[in-house]
Backbone as numpy.savetxt, mean C-alpha at the origin, in Angstrom:
# Nx Ny Nz CAx CAy CAz Cx Cy Cz
18.82 15.71 7.77 18.73 14.74 6.67 19.57 15.22 5.49
20.30 14.33 4.92 21.12 14.68 3.77 20.23 14.97 2.57
20.74 15.83 1.72 19.99 16.18 0.51 20.34 15.27 -0.66
20.99 14.15 -0.34 21.47 13.27 -1.40 20.63 12.01 -1.51
19.39 12.04 -1.03 18.50 10.89 -1.20 18.33 10.64 -2.69
18.54 9.39 -3.08 18.44 9.05 -4.49 17.23 8.16 -4.73
16.56 8.39 -5.83 15.39 7.62 -6.19 15.58 7.03 -7.58
14.98 5.87 -7.79 14.99 5.27 -9.12 14.10 6.09 -10.04
14.19 5.85 -11.34 13.35 6.58 -12.29 11.87 6.31 -12.02
11.54 5.09 -11.61 10.16 4.76 -11.26 9.70 5.60 -10.07
10.54 5.68 -9.04 10.18 6.46 -7.85 10.06 7.94 -8.18
10.94 8.44 -9.02 10.85 9.84 -9.43 9.53 10.12 -10.13
9.08 9.17 -10.92 7.80 9.34 -11.60 6.65 9.36 -10.60
6.73 8.51 -9.56 5.70 8.50 -8.52 5.66 9.84 -7.81
6.83 10.39 -7.49 6.89 11.69 -6.82 6.32 12.79 -7.72
6.59 12.70 -9.01 6.07 13.69 -9.96 4.54 13.62 -10.04
4.01 12.39 -10.08 2.56 12.22 -10.13 1.91 12.73 -8.85
2.57 12.50 -7.71 2.05 13.00 -6.43 2.05 14.53 -6.41
3.10 15.12 -6.95 3.19 16.58 -7.03 2.00 17.16 -7.79
1.60 16.48 -8.85 0.46 16.95 -9.64 -0.86 16.84 -8.87
-0.94 15.86 -7.96 -2.19 15.63 -7.23 -2.40 16.63 -6.09
-1.31 17.04 -5.42 -1.37 17.97 -4.29 -2.36 17.52 -3.21
-2.14 16.32 -2.69 -2.98 15.77 -1.64 -2.41 16.09 -0.26
-3.22 15.83 0.76 -2.82 16.06 2.15 -2.74 14.72 2.87
-1.57 14.42 3.45 -1.34 13.14 4.11 -0.93 13.38 5.57
-1.55 12.66 6.48 -1.19 12.77 7.89 -0.19 11.67 8.26
0.84 12.07 9.01 1.87 11.15 9.50 1.81 11.17 11.02
1.07 10.25 11.64 0.87 10.30 13.09 2.12 10.02 13.91
3.19 9.53 13.28 4.41 9.21 14.03 5.50 10.28 13.87
5.14 11.44 13.32 6.14 12.48 13.08 6.85 12.95 14.33
6.13 13.00 15.44 6.73 13.42 16.70 7.50 12.27 17.35
7.23 11.06 16.94 7.76 9.88 17.61 8.98 9.27 16.94
9.16 9.54 15.65 10.23 8.89 14.90 10.89 9.89 13.96
12.20 10.00 14.06 12.95 10.98 13.27 12.85 10.71 11.77
12.79 9.42 11.38 12.69 9.09 9.96 11.40 9.64 9.36
10.32 9.49 10.09 9.02 9.97 9.62 9.03 11.49 9.54
9.59 12.13 10.56 9.67 13.58 10.57 10.45 14.09 9.36
11.61 13.50 9.12 12.46 13.96 8.02 11.82 13.68 6.66
11.14 12.55 6.54 10.45 12.24 5.28 9.35 13.27 5.02
8.59 13.61 6.07 7.55 14.61 5.92 8.10 15.96 5.54
9.20 16.36 6.17 9.83 17.63 5.85 10.33 17.65 4.41
10.89 16.52 3.96 11.38 16.41 2.58 10.24 16.65 1.59
9.12 16.00 1.82 7.97 16.12 0.92 7.38 17.52 0.95
7.27 18.08 2.16 6.65 19.39 2.30 7.52 20.49 1.70
8.83 20.42 1.94 9.73 21.46 1.43 9.66 21.53 -0.09
9.49 20.37 -0.72 9.43 20.31 -2.18 8.00 20.44 -2.70
7.07 20.66 -1.76 5.65 20.86 -2.09 5.06 19.70 -2.90
5.57 18.49 -2.64 5.04 17.31 -3.31 3.64 17.00 -2.80
3.44 17.23 -1.51 2.11 17.09 -0.92 2.07 17.90 0.36
0.89 18.03 0.90 0.67 18.74 2.16 0.81 17.71 3.28
1.68 17.98 4.25 1.93 17.04 5.34 1.31 17.57 6.63
0.62 16.70 7.35 0.09 17.03 8.67 0.80 16.18 9.71
1.46 16.83 10.66 2.03 16.15 11.82 1.10 16.34 13.01
1.09 15.40 13.92 0.29 15.51 15.14 1.23 15.82 16.30
1.06 16.98 16.90 1.91 17.40 18.01 1.15 17.22 19.32
1.60 16.29 20.15 0.99 16.10 21.46 1.67 16.95 22.52
2.88 17.41 22.21 3.61 18.23 23.17 3.87 19.61 22.59
3.86 20.60 23.47 4.14 21.96 23.03 5.58 22.11 22.56
6.48 21.26 23.12 7.88 21.33 22.72 8.04 21.02 21.24
7.36 19.96 20.80 7.42 19.59 19.38 6.79 20.68 18.52
5.67 21.19 18.98 4.97 22.23 18.24 5.87 23.45 18.04
6.47 23.92 19.13 7.26 25.14 19.04 8.57 24.92 18.29
9.17 23.75 18.45 10.45 23.48 17.81 10.36 23.58 16.30
9.29 23.06 15.72 9.18 23.01 14.27 8.32 24.12 13.70
7.54 24.77 14.55 6.75 25.90 14.05 7.62 27.15 13.96
8.54 27.30 14.91 9.43 28.46 14.93 10.34 28.47 13.70
10.26 29.53 12.93 11.12 29.64 11.76 10.71 28.73 10.61
9.53 28.12 10.71 9.10 27.21 9.65 8.71 27.99 8.41
9.34 27.67 7.31 8.98 28.31 6.04 8.35 27.32 5.07
7.99 26.14 5.61 7.31 25.15 4.78 5.81 25.36 4.97
5.20 26.13 4.12 3.81 26.53 4.31 2.85 25.35 4.21
3.35 24.20 3.76 2.46 23.06 3.58 2.45 22.12 4.78
2.99 22.56 5.91 2.96 21.71 7.11 2.04 22.33 8.15
1.17 21.52 8.73 0.31 21.95 9.83 0.76 21.25 11.10
0.45 21.84 12.23 0.71 21.19 13.52 -0.58 21.19 14.33
-0.98 20.06 14.77 -2.23 19.92 15.51 -1.95 19.38 16.90
-2.59 19.97 17.90 -2.49 19.39 19.24 -3.85 18.81 19.59
-4.78 19.64 20.03 -6.08 19.10 20.45 -7.25 19.94 19.97
-7.02 20.84 19.03 -8.09 21.78 18.71 -9.32 21.12 18.09
-9.17 19.92 17.52 -10.31 19.26 16.87 -10.80 18.05 17.66
-10.26 17.87 18.85 -10.52 16.62 19.57 -12.00 16.41 19.87
-12.70 17.46 20.32 -14.12 17.31 20.66 -14.95 16.92 19.44
-14.67 17.57 18.33 -15.40 17.27 17.09 -15.15 15.83 16.65
-13.90 15.43 16.70 -13.55 14.07 16.27 -14.11 13.02 17.23
-14.12 13.32 18.52 -14.66 12.38 19.51 -16.16 12.15 19.27
-16.88 13.22 18.96 -18.32 13.09 18.68 -18.56 12.25 17.43
-17.72 12.46 16.42 -17.86 11.69 15.18 -17.54 10.22 15.43
-16.50 9.95 16.20 -16.14 8.56 16.51 -17.25 7.89 17.32
-17.80 8.62 18.27 -18.91 8.07 19.05 -20.10 7.71 18.17
-20.46 8.58 17.24 -21.60 8.32 16.36 -21.35 7.09 15.49
-20.12 6.90 15.06 -19.82 5.78 14.17 -19.74 4.46 14.92
-19.44 4.50 16.22 -19.19 3.25 16.95 -20.15 3.03 18.13
-21.17 3.88 18.29 -22.03 3.75 19.47 -22.81 2.44 19.48
-23.12 1.91 18.29 -23.82 0.62 18.25 -22.92 -0.52 18.71
-21.62 -0.29 18.75 -20.67 -1.28 19.26 -20.36 -1.05 20.74
-21.09 -0.11 21.36 -20.90 0.15 22.78 -19.99 1.32 23.08
-19.61 2.08 22.08 -18.73 3.22 22.27 -19.44 4.32 23.06
-18.72 4.94 23.99 -19.21 6.10 24.72 -18.36 7.31 24.35
-18.86 8.50 24.68 -18.09 9.72 24.42 -16.77 9.67 25.18
-16.82 9.17 26.41 -15.61 9.10 27.23 -14.57 8.17 26.59
-15.05 7.03 26.08 -14.14 6.08 25.44 -13.57 6.68 24.16
-14.42 7.33 23.38 -13.98 7.96 22.14 -12.91 9.01 22.41
-13.15 9.83 23.42 -12.18 10.87 23.78 -10.85 10.26 24.21
-10.94 9.18 24.96 -9.72 8.49 25.41 -8.95 7.88 24.25
-9.67 7.28 23.31 -9.02 6.67 22.15 -8.24 7.69 21.33
-8.72 8.91 21.31 -8.06 9.93 20.51 -6.73 10.39 21.11
-6.37 9.87 22.28 -5.02 10.09 22.80 -4.01 9.30 21.98
-4.50 8.26 21.31 -3.66 7.45 20.43 -3.53 8.19 19.10
-2.31 8.53 18.68 -2.15 9.30 17.44 -2.69 8.60 16.20
-2.72 7.25 16.21 -3.24 6.54 15.04 -4.75 6.72 14.96
-5.44 6.63 16.09 -6.88 6.87 16.09 -7.18 8.32 15.70
-6.38 9.26 16.24 -6.60 10.67 15.92 -6.42 10.89 14.42
-5.35 10.33 13.85 -5.09 10.49 12.41 -6.19 9.85 11.57
-6.66 8.68 12.01 -7.73 8.00 11.28 -9.01 8.83 11.29
-9.28 9.48 12.41 -10.47 10.32 12.48 -10.32 11.60 11.65
-9.09 12.12 11.54 -8.88 13.25 10.63 -9.21 12.83 9.20
-8.83 11.61 8.85 -9.13 11.08 7.52 -10.63 10.93 7.32
-11.30 10.37 8.30 -12.75 10.18 8.21 -13.49 11.52 8.15
-12.98 12.51 8.87 -13.61 13.83 8.94 -13.38 14.63 7.67
-12.42 14.20 6.83 -12.15 14.89 5.59 -11.07 15.95 5.68
-10.35 15.99 6.79 -9.28 16.99 6.95 -8.02 16.60 6.18
-7.85 15.31 5.90 -6.70 14.82 5.15 -7.19 13.83 4.10
-6.31 13.53 3.14 -6.67 12.61 2.06 -6.16 11.20 2.27
-5.21 11.02 3.19 -4.64 9.70 3.41 -3.79 9.69 4.67
-3.45 8.48 5.14 -2.63 8.31 6.33 -1.54 7.30 6.06
-0.34 7.57 6.58 0.77 6.62 6.50 1.34 6.46 7.89
1.48 5.21 8.33 1.93 4.92 9.69 2.64 3.57 9.68
3.30 3.21 10.79 3.89 1.89 10.91 5.39 1.87 11.11
6.05 3.03 11.16 7.49 3.06 11.42 7.78 2.57 12.83
6.85 2.84 13.74 6.93 2.37 15.13 5.80 1.40 15.43
4.60 1.77 15.02 3.41 0.97 15.31 3.43 -0.34 14.52
2.86 -1.37 15.11 2.72 -2.64 14.41 1.66 -2.51 13.31
1.66 -3.47 12.39 0.64 -3.47 11.34 -0.76 -3.52 11.94
-0.93 -4.35 12.98 -2.25 -4.46 13.63 -2.69 -3.13 14.21
-1.78 -2.43 14.89 -2.14 -1.15 15.51 -2.38 -0.07 14.46
-1.68 -0.17 13.33 -1.85 0.80 12.25 -3.19 0.63 11.55
-3.56 -0.62 11.27 -4.74 -0.89 10.46 -6.03 -1.03 11.26
-5.93 -1.36 12.56 -7.14 -1.61 13.35 -8.11 -0.44 13.33
-7.67 0.80 13.60 -8.63 1.92 13.55 -9.26 2.08 12.16
-8.48 1.85 11.12 -9.02 1.95 9.76 -10.07 0.90 9.48
-9.83 -0.31 9.96 -10.79 -1.40 9.77 -12.09 -1.13 10.53
-11.98 -0.44 11.67 -13.16 -0.13 12.48 -13.92 1.09 11.97
-13.19 2.07 11.44 -13.79 3.37 11.15 -13.92 3.64 9.65
-12.82 3.50 8.92 -12.84 3.79 7.48 -13.52 2.66 6.72
-13.13 1.44 7.05 -13.70 0.21 6.46 -13.43 0.17 4.94
-14.06 -0.82 4.30 -13.80 -1.03 2.88 -14.61 -0.10 1.99
-14.23 -0.07 0.72 -14.90 0.81 -0.23 -16.32 0.33 -0.54
-16.59 -0.95 -0.25 -17.95 -1.49 -0.30 -18.17 -2.31 0.97
-19.42 -2.61 1.34 -19.65 -3.36 2.58 -18.92 -4.70 2.63
-18.73 -5.33 1.49 -18.08 -6.64 1.48 -16.65 -6.58 0.94
-16.08 -5.38 0.90 -14.74 -5.23 0.33 -13.70 -5.97 1.15
-12.74 -6.52 0.45 -11.61 -7.19 1.08 -10.44 -6.22 1.14
-9.83 -6.07 2.30 -8.62 -5.27 2.42 -7.43 -6.17 2.11
-6.63 -5.77 1.14 -5.46 -6.57 0.76 -4.28 -5.65 0.57
-3.19 -6.18 0.04 -2.00 -5.36 -0.15 -1.24 -5.80 -1.39
-0.38 -4.92 -1.85 0.52 -5.30 -2.93 1.91 -4.73 -2.65
2.91 -5.35 -3.22 4.29 -4.87 -3.17 4.68 -4.41 -4.56
5.47 -3.36 -4.63 6.08 -2.95 -5.89 7.54 -3.34 -5.83
7.99 -4.17 -6.75 9.40 -4.55 -6.83 10.04 -3.81 -7.99
11.17 -3.20 -7.73 11.90 -2.43 -8.73 13.24 -3.10 -8.97
13.42 -3.63 -10.18 14.63 -4.37 -10.52 15.47 -3.63 -11.56
16.77 -3.77 -11.46 17.66 -3.22 -12.48 17.58 -4.04 -13.77
17.04 -5.25 -13.65 16.82 -6.10 -14.82 15.55 -5.64 -15.52
15.68 -4.86 -16.58 14.54 -4.26 -17.24 13.68 -5.27 -18.00
14.17 -6.51 -18.12 13.37 -7.53 -18.79 12.32 -8.12 -17.86
12.42 -7.80 -16.58 11.46 -8.31 -15.59 10.26 -7.40 -15.50
9.06 -7.96 -15.65 7.83 -7.18 -15.51 7.74 -6.07 -16.54
7.30 -4.90 -16.10 7.14 -3.72 -16.96 8.37 -2.85 -16.80
9.37 -3.11 -17.64 10.61 -2.33 -17.59 11.25 -2.38 -16.20
11.22 -3.56 -15.61 11.81 -3.74 -14.29 10.86 -3.56 -13.13
9.58 -3.24 -13.41 8.58 -3.02 -12.36 7.63 -4.21 -12.31
7.44 -4.75 -11.10 6.59 -5.92 -10.91 5.75 -5.71 -9.66
4.43 -5.94 -9.77 3.54 -5.86 -8.61 3.21 -7.26 -8.12
3.29 -7.47 -6.81 3.00 -8.76 -6.19 1.88 -8.60 -5.18
0.90 -9.52 -5.18 -0.21 -9.45 -4.23 -0.69 -10.86 -3.90
-1.19 -11.11 -2.72 -1.10 -10.30 -1.53 0.02 -10.88 -0.67
0.94 -10.04 -0.26 2.12 -10.52 0.47 2.12 -10.13 1.94
1.03 -9.53 2.44 1.10 -8.99 3.80 -0.14 -9.16 4.66
-1.32 -9.37 4.08 -2.53 -9.30 4.90 -3.32 -10.61 4.96
-3.72 -11.14 3.80 -4.65 -12.28 3.78 -3.89 -13.61 3.75
-4.07 -14.39 4.79 -3.29 -15.62 4.94 -3.63 -16.67 3.90
-4.90 -16.94 3.73 -5.30 -17.99 2.80 -6.57 -17.57 2.05
-6.44 -16.63 1.12 -7.63 -16.11 0.42 -8.33 -17.18 -0.41
-9.63 -17.10 -0.45 -10.43 -17.99 -1.29 -10.32 -17.53 -2.75
-10.87 -18.33 -3.64 -10.91 -17.93 -5.05 -11.68 -16.63 -5.21
-12.76 -16.48 -4.44 -13.55 -15.24 -4.48 -12.71 -14.05 -4.00
-11.95 -14.27 -2.92 -11.07 -13.21 -2.42 -10.03 -12.83 -3.47
-9.45 -13.83 -4.11 -8.41 -13.58 -5.10 -8.95 -12.85 -6.32
-10.20 -13.07 -6.64 -10.83 -12.32 -7.74 -10.77 -10.82 -7.43
-11.14 -10.46 -6.19 -11.11 -9.04 -5.83 -9.68 -8.52 -5.75
-8.76 -9.35 -5.25 -7.36 -8.93 -5.18 -6.82 -8.64 -6.58
-7.20 -9.46 -7.55 -6.80 -9.21 -8.93 -7.32 -7.87 -9.39
-8.62 -7.63 -9.21 -9.23 -6.37 -9.68 -8.59 -5.15 -9.02
-8.38 -5.24 -7.71 -7.80 -4.10 -6.99 -6.35 -3.86 -7.39
-5.60 -4.95 -7.62 -4.20 -4.78 -7.98 -4.05 -4.22 -9.39
-4.93 -4.59 -10.28 -4.91 -4.01 -11.63 -5.19 -2.51 -11.56
-6.17 -2.12 -10.73 -6.45 -0.70 -10.54 -5.24 0.02 -9.96
-4.59 -0.60 -8.98 -3.40 0.00 -8.38 -2.29 0.15 -9.41
-2.12 -0.86 -10.25 -1.09 -0.81 -11.29 -1.33 0.36 -12.24
-2.58 0.56 -12.62 -2.90 1.66 -13.53 -2.65 3.01 -12.87
-2.91 3.10 -11.56 -2.63 4.34 -10.84 -1.14 4.65 -10.84
-0.32 3.61 -10.93 1.14 3.78 -10.93 1.70 3.97 -12.33
0.83 4.00 -13.32 1.29 4.25 -14.68 1.47 3.01 -15.54
1.11 1.83 -15.01 1.18 0.61 -15.81 -0.14 0.47 -16.57
-0.13 0.81 -17.84 -1.36 0.87 -18.62 -1.73 -0.44 -19.30
-0.82 -1.40 -19.27 -1.08 -2.70 -19.91 -0.84 -3.83 -18.91
-1.72 -3.96 -17.91 -1.52 -4.99 -16.89 -1.57 -6.40 -17.48
-0.62 -7.22 -17.07 -0.58 -8.63 -17.47 -0.47 -9.46 -16.20
-1.57 -10.12 -15.86 -1.72 -10.77 -14.57 -1.49 -12.28 -14.68
-0.53 -12.77 -13.91 -0.28 -14.21 -13.84 -0.74 -14.73 -12.48
-1.59 -15.74 -12.49 -2.05 -16.40 -11.27 -1.07 -17.53 -10.96
-0.37 -17.43 -9.84 0.76 -18.32 -9.58 0.38 -19.59 -8.82
1.14 -20.63 -9.08 0.98 -21.91 -8.42 2.29 -22.68 -8.57
2.26 -23.97 -8.19 3.43 -24.82 -8.40 3.31 -25.61 -9.71
2.34 -25.22 -10.54 2.18 -25.87 -11.84 1.91 -24.80 -12.89
2.08 -25.18 -14.14 1.84 -24.25 -15.24 0.79 -24.83 -16.19
-0.37 -24.15 -16.25 -1.45 -24.52 -17.17 -1.78 -26.01 -17.11
-1.98 -26.49 -15.87 -2.43 -27.86 -15.67 -1.35 -28.91 -15.64
-0.08 -28.53 -15.50 1.01 -29.52 -15.49 1.03 -30.36 -14.23
0.34 -29.90 -13.17 0.24 -30.68 -11.93 -1.15 -30.47 -11.33
-1.55 -31.42 -10.49 -2.87 -31.36 -9.86 -2.73 -30.97 -8.40
-3.83 -30.53 -7.82 -3.83 -30.21 -6.40 -4.77 -29.06 -6.10
-4.93 -28.80 -4.79 -5.87 -27.76 -4.35 -5.46 -26.37 -4.83
-4.16 -26.08 -4.79 -3.70 -24.75 -5.18 -3.88 -24.50 -6.67
-3.42 -25.41 -7.54 -3.69 -25.19 -8.97 -5.18 -25.05 -9.27
-6.01 -25.87 -8.60 -7.45 -25.80 -8.82 -7.99 -24.44 -8.40
-7.51 -23.93 -7.25 -7.99 -22.63 -6.78 -7.64 -21.53 -7.77
-6.41 -21.55 -8.28 -5.99 -20.49 -9.20 -6.71 -20.61 -10.55
-6.99 -21.84 -10.99 -7.79 -22.03 -12.20 -9.20 -21.48 -12.00
-9.73 -21.67 -10.78 -11.07 -21.16 -10.47 -11.10 -19.63 -10.52
-10.03 -19.00 -10.08 -9.95 -17.54 -10.15 -10.02 -17.10 -11.60
-9.26 -17.74 -12.45 -9.27 -17.40 -13.88 -10.68 -17.55 -14.45
-11.34 -18.64 -14.11 -12.66 -18.92 -14.67 -13.72 -17.96 -14.13
-13.43 -17.30 -13.00 -14.41 -16.38 -12.41 -14.52 -15.07 -13.19
-13.57 -14.83 -14.10 -13.61 -13.64 -14.95 -14.22 -14.01 -16.31
-15.37 -13.44 -16.61 -15.98 -13.70 -17.91 -15.15 -13.07 -19.02
-14.79 -11.83 -18.81 -13.91 -11.14 -19.75 -13.26 -9.98 -19.01
-12.12 -9.56 -19.50 -11.39 -8.48 -18.85 -10.84 -7.53 -19.90
-10.49 -6.33 -19.44 -9.81 -5.37 -20.31 -8.31 -5.37 -20.05
-7.85 -6.47 -19.46 -6.43 -6.68 -19.21 -6.11 -8.16 -19.43
-4.84 -8.47 -19.60 -4.43 -9.86 -19.82 -4.42 -10.59 -18.48
-5.06 -11.74 -18.43 -5.13 -12.57 -17.22 -5.01 -14.02 -17.62
-4.14 -14.77 -16.94 -4.03 -16.19 -17.25 -3.44 -16.93 -16.06
-3.63 -18.22 -16.06 -3.09 -19.05 -14.98 -3.65 -20.44 -15.05
-3.07 -21.34 -14.31 -2.05 -21.04 -13.32 -0.64 -21.15 -13.92
0.32 -20.39 -13.35 1.70 -20.36 -13.82 2.67 -20.57 -12.67
3.77 -21.23 -12.97 4.90 -21.20 -12.05 5.61 -19.86 -12.22
6.38 -19.48 -11.23 7.02 -18.17 -11.24 7.89 -17.97 -12.48
8.67 -19.00 -12.83 9.58 -18.84 -13.97 8.81 -18.74 -15.29
7.71 -19.46 -15.40 6.90 -19.38 -16.63 6.25 -18.01 -16.79
5.94 -17.39 -15.65 5.27 -16.10 -15.68 6.22 -14.94 -15.97
7.49 -15.11 -15.63 8.41 -13.96 -15.68 9.56 -14.12 -16.66
9.73 -15.30 -17.28 10.85 -15.50 -18.20 10.37 -16.04 -19.54
10.52 -15.27 -20.62 10.05 -15.71 -21.94 10.65 -17.03 -22.39
11.93 -17.26 -22.09 12.56 -18.49 -22.54 11.97 -19.72 -21.87
11.45 -19.56 -20.64 10.78 -20.67 -19.95 9.36 -20.82 -20.46
8.68 -19.70 -20.67 7.30 -19.74 -21.16 7.21 -20.40 -22.53
8.21 -20.21 -23.36 8.19 -20.84 -24.69 8.18 -22.36 -24.59
8.68 -22.88 -23.49 8.71 -24.34 -23.28 7.49 -24.81 -22.51
7.17 -24.13 -21.42 6.13 -24.60 -20.50 4.74 -24.06 -20.82
4.66 -22.92 -21.48 3.36 -22.26 -21.66 3.18 -21.78 -23.08
3.37 -22.66 -24.03 3.29 -22.28 -25.44 1.94 -21.68 -25.82
0.88 -22.14 -25.17 -0.47 -21.66 -25.52 -0.98 -20.58 -24.57
-0.14 -20.16 -23.63 -0.58 -19.21 -22.62 -0.65 -17.77 -23.10
-1.50 -17.01 -22.46 -1.61 -15.57 -22.75 -0.41 -14.81 -22.18
0.19 -15.36 -21.16 1.38 -14.78 -20.55 2.59 -15.51 -21.12
3.49 -14.77 -21.71 4.69 -15.37 -22.30 5.94 -14.83 -21.60
5.97 -15.04 -20.29 7.11 -14.58 -19.50 7.13 -13.08 -19.31
6.02 -12.41 -19.61 5.98 -10.95 -19.55 4.97 -10.42 -18.55
4.63 -11.20 -17.53 3.68 -10.74 -16.50 4.27 -9.56 -15.75
3.43 -8.58 -15.47 3.88 -7.48 -14.60 3.10 -7.42 -13.30
2.13 -8.33 -13.13 1.41 -8.51 -11.87 1.39 -9.99 -11.54
1.84 -10.34 -10.34 1.84 -11.72 -9.88 0.88 -11.85 -8.70
-0.08 -12.76 -8.82 -1.06 -13.01 -7.77 -0.74 -14.36 -7.13
-0.52 -14.34 -5.81 -0.12 -15.54 -5.09 -1.32 -16.25 -4.47
-1.24 -17.56 -4.34 -2.37 -18.31 -3.78 -2.56 -18.12 -2.29
-1.51 -17.71 -1.58 -1.61 -17.50 -0.14 -0.51 -16.56 0.34
-0.65 -16.13 1.58 0.30 -15.17 2.15 1.70 -15.76 2.26
1.78 -17.03 2.62 3.07 -17.68 2.81 3.91 -17.60 1.54
3.34 -18.00 0.41 4.11 -18.01 -0.83 4.47 -16.60 -1.28
3.56 -15.66 -1.11 3.83 -14.29 -1.53 4.90 -13.63 -0.70
4.82 -13.79 0.63 5.78 -13.15 1.52 7.18 -13.73 1.34
7.26 -15.05 1.23 8.55 -15.69 1.03 9.18 -15.24 -0.29
8.37 -15.19 -1.34 8.89 -14.85 -2.66 9.44 -13.44 -2.71
8.68 -12.48 -2.19 9.16 -11.10 -2.32 10.41 -10.86 -1.48
10.48 -11.48 -0.30 11.67 -11.30 0.53 12.88 -11.98 -0.11
12.66 -13.15 -0.71 13.77 -13.84 -1.39 14.27 -13.04 -2.58
13.34 -12.48 -3.34 13.73 -11.67 -4.50 14.54 -10.45 -4.06
14.12 -9.82 -2.97 14.81 -8.61 -2.51 16.20 -8.93 -1.97
16.30 -9.97 -1.15 17.57 -10.26 -0.49 18.55 -10.97 -1.40
18.06 -11.96 -2.13 18.97 -12.73 -2.98 19.16 -12.07 -4.35
18.12 -11.40 -4.82 18.20 -10.80 -6.15 18.54 -9.33 -6.15
18.72 -8.76 -4.93 19.05 -7.34 -4.80 18.04 -6.46 -5.54
16.80 -6.77 -5.30 15.70 -6.02 -5.91 15.05 -5.16 -4.83
14.72 -3.93 -5.17 14.11 -3.02 -4.21 12.62 -3.30 -4.07
12.14 -3.28 -2.84 10.71 -3.47 -2.58 10.11 -2.20 -2.00
8.94 -1.83 -2.50 8.18 -0.69 -1.97 6.85 -1.24 -1.47
6.56 -1.00 -0.23 5.31 -1.48 0.34 5.52 -2.29 1.60
4.49 -3.00 2.06 3.22 -3.24 1.36 2.33 -2.00 1.31
1.63 -1.87 0.18 0.66 -0.81 -0.01 -0.73 -1.44 0.09
-1.56 -0.91 0.96 -2.89 -1.50 1.14 -3.84 -1.04 0.04
-4.84 -1.86 -0.21 -5.88 -1.55 -1.19 -7.20 -2.13 -0.70
-8.28 -1.49 -1.09 -9.61 -1.93 -0.66 -10.24 -1.01 0.36
-9.44 -0.20 1.08 -10.01 0.76 2.02 -10.82 1.82 1.27
-11.84 2.34 1.94 -12.64 3.43 1.35 -11.80 4.68 1.17
-10.85 4.90 2.08 -9.92 6.02 2.02 -8.51 5.46 2.26
-7.47 6.08 1.70 -6.14 5.47 1.72 -5.47 5.44 3.10
-5.08 4.25 3.51 -4.29 4.03 4.73 -3.16 3.09 4.36
-1.93 3.46 4.70 -0.80 2.59 4.38 0.10 2.35 5.57
0.60 1.14 5.61 1.44 0.65 6.71 2.90 0.62 6.26
3.78 1.17 7.07 5.21 1.14 6.78 5.86 -0.09 7.41
6.96 -0.51 6.84 7.81 -1.48 7.53 8.50 -0.76 8.67
8.68 -1.43 9.81 9.34 -0.78 10.93 10.83 -0.55 10.67
11.33 -1.16 9.60 12.71 -0.90 9.20 12.81 0.07 8.04
11.73 0.78 7.73 11.68 1.65 6.56 12.71 2.77 6.66
13.34 3.08 5.53 14.26 4.21 5.45 13.48 5.49 5.15
14.15 6.61 5.26 13.51 7.89 4.96 12.99 7.89 3.52
13.82 7.42 2.59 13.40 7.43 1.18 12.20 6.51 0.96
12.15 5.36 1.65 11.01 4.46 1.50 9.74 5.09 2.05
9.86 5.84 3.13 8.69 6.53 3.69 8.21 7.60 2.71
9.16 8.34 2.12 8.81 9.37 1.13 8.01 8.77 -0.01
8.48 7.65 -0.54 7.80 7.03 -1.69 6.43 6.47 -1.28
6.34 5.89 -0.09 5.06 5.36 0.38 4.03 6.47 0.52
4.45 7.61 1.03 3.53 8.76 1.13 3.10 9.21 -0.27
4.04 9.25 -1.20 3.69 9.64 -2.56 2.71 8.66 -3.20
2.91 7.37 -2.97 1.98 6.37 -3.47 0.59 6.55 -2.86
0.55 6.92 -1.59 -0.72 7.16 -0.93 -1.46 8.32 -1.59
-0.71 9.34 -2.02 -1.32 10.45 -2.74 -2.02 9.98 -4.01
-1.42 8.99 -4.67 -2.00 8.49 -5.92 -3.27 7.68 -5.68
-3.44 7.16 -4.47 -4.64 6.40 -4.13 -5.79 7.31 -3.74
-5.49 8.55 -3.39 -6.51 9.46 -2.86 -7.37 10.03 -3.97
């Protein structure tokens, strides 16, 4: 891997914050994908966090253990398998799990990594360079589950723009663009709360949340504007700015807000955008990235009891590095 990986100032800050936390993150695809391996080595060499790789073969174990001077990397084959299998059995026996099934499941590196997280051996997991989102998140949904019994698992994207007038000095959080297809007003209430918490973890101390629709403050009628208005009304009071419903341009451009949203709390300065459904969120973030040449980080999951994050299968080494660092901030 070249030593010329470049990060934006925002990403450098994330790496610095992760360095201060000194968390342990497991990368179950380290043996399977060179990008993941190199990202883990990059983080470990700089002691940004402690990286755990899962070695299923002795060849992988010996290749990277020999001459290794990165004291923050561990290599695991099967030394904890019996302990983890018993724990998995206890957690899932009411669902029909047997010891034999639990032991077999731990042949899957994602299940093994998830059980390391549940057992307390690591602080977070990052996967998805090869595995699908479903395969990455399924063990977490079964084992780690939400931070409360009724917690909703959602996601947010971090968009980094060279246009510093957008969001918080060029930083904009979008939710939910990856998991929930058609969230209810109740679901969106939790997505708002979780995304505000995520924003604060990233250093955004003055969250300004715009609830998006195809209308601005009642300029059009319909199910979507009504749903977003209901989300706003579900908050009695907040310690952050929240308003809606807004069109995208009213939420992000002061010159448009002065015309369309004169009485709004958001005056084109939103740094968190909440979408009414997955379709609108996913389309918007991809359009912004491709047409607007804006960098996207994520999706980053939120709502899990312990941090689990899914990578894009097209993720670069630098994107994996930043996702791992973000996971440290969630731990």
